[in-house]
C-alpha positions as CSV (number, residue, x, y, z in Angstrom):
1,M,286.5,61.1,242.5
2,V,284.5,58.6,240.7
3,S,284.6,55.0,242.3
4,K,284.9,51.6,240.3
5,A,281.4,50.9,241.2
6,D,280.3,54.0,239.5
7,K,282.3,53.1,236.3
8,V,280.4,51.6,233.7
9,N,282.3,48.4,232.7
10,R,283.4,48.7,229.1
11,D,282.4,45.1,228.3
12,E,279.3,45.4,230.0
13,L,278.3,48.4,227.7
14,L,279.2,46.9,224.4
15,R,277.5,43.6,225.7
16,L,274.2,46.0,226.4
17,L,274.5,47.7,223.0
18,R,274.5,44.3,221.2
19,E,271.7,42.9,223.2
20,D,269.5,45.8,224.2
21,E,268.2,47.4,221.0
22,E,266.2,50.1,222.7
23,L,269.6,51.2,224.2
24,R,271.4,50.7,221.0
25,L,269.2,53.0,219.3
26,A,268.9,55.6,222.0
27,V,272.8,55.8,221.6
28,M,272.8,56.0,217.7
29,G,270.2,59.0,218.2
30,L,272.6,60.6,220.3
31,L,275.5,60.3,218.4
32,G,273.7,61.3,215.2
33,I,274.1,57.8,213.7
34,T,270.5,58.0,212.6
35,D,271.0,61.2,210.8
36,I,273.7,60.0,209.0
37,Q,272.0,57.0,207.8
38,L,269.0,59.0,206.6
39,S,271.3,61.3,204.9
40,L,273.3,58.3,203.3
41,R,269.9,56.9,201.9
42,Q,268.8,60.2,200.7
43,L,272.4,60.5,198.8
44,I,272.0,56.7,197.7
45,N,268.5,57.9,195.9
46,A,270.0,61.0,194.3
47,I,272.9,58.9,192.8
48,N,270.4,56.3,191.7
49,K,268.3,59.1,190.1
50,L,271.2,60.6,188.7
51,A,272.4,57.5,187.0
52,E,268.5,56.9,185.7
53,A,268.7,60.4,184.4
54,Q,272.1,59.6,182.6
55,T,270.8,56.6,181.2
56,R,268.1,58.4,179.7
57,S,270.3,61.1,178.4
58,V,272.3,58.4,176.9
59,N,269.7,56.9,175.2
60,A,268.3,60.2,173.8
61,M,271.9,60.8,172.5
62,Q,272.0,57.6,170.7
63,G,268.6,58.4,169.1
64,I,269.8,61.8,167.8
65,A,272.7,60.1,166.6
66,E,270.4,57.5,164.7
67,G,268.4,60.2,163.6
68,E,271.3,62.5,162.1
69,A,272.6,59.4,160.3
70,R,269.2,58.8,158.7
71,I,269.3,62.6,157.6
72,T,272.7,62.3,156.3
73,E,271.9,59.2,154.2
74,M,268.9,61.0,152.9
75,L,270.9,64.2,152.1
76,G,273.3,62.0,150.4
77,K,270.3,60.5,148.1
78,V,268.9,64.1,147.4
79,T,272.4,65.3,146.6
80,D,272.8,62.3,144.1
81,M,269.3,63.3,142.6
82,L,270.2,66.8,142.1
83,A,273.3,65.8,140.2
84,K,271.3,63.6,138.0
85,I,268.6,66.3,137.6
86,N,271.6,68.8,136.8
87,E,272.9,66.3,134.0
88,M,269.5,66.1,132.7
89,I,269.1,69.9,132.5
90,M,272.6,70.1,130.8
91,D,271.5,67.4,128.3
92,L,268.4,69.4,127.6
93,A,269.8,72.6,127.2
94,E,272.3,71.1,124.8
95,T,269.3,69.4,122.8
96,L,267.6,72.7,122.7
97,S,270.6,74.5,121.5
98,R,271.0,71.8,118.6
99,T,267.4,72.3,117.9
100,I,267.5,76.2,117.7
101,D,270.6,75.8,115.5
102,M,268.3,73.4,113.2
103,V,265.2,75.9,113.3
104,D,267.4,78.7,112.4
105,S,268.7,76.6,109.3
106,L,265.4,76.4,108.2
107,P,265.0,79.5,106.5
108,R,268.2,79.6,105.0
109,A,267.3,76.3,103.2
110,R,264.1,77.5,102.3
111,R,265.4,80.3,100.9
112,G,267.8,78.5,98.9
113,G,265.3,76.0,97.9
114,S,262.5,78.8,97.3
115,A,264.7,80.2,94.5
116,T,264.3,77.0,92.5
117,H,260.5,77.1,92.7
């Protein structure tokens, strides 16, 4: 049996833990609290790095979205230019067709006019 003299008074133990840093650190080591604190710091560092990586990723995605918007705008301008070029080609084809018709009608007019000469 353990006598009262051998038992450590709970209040005395708590007082010693508050006042005696070496005892407090020794108890923390025995309980694994220092390992838990170290693991917690590592976890916090990992979370901070993850948050930084996420911020960089969001910034990169915003840059990609801005680039896509610029490309879309440029593509719209190119499409408009192609439509105008196509319209000009159609006008040229029509003009060329009229010119060919005029050139084809010249020999007939000459034939009709050369008979009088």
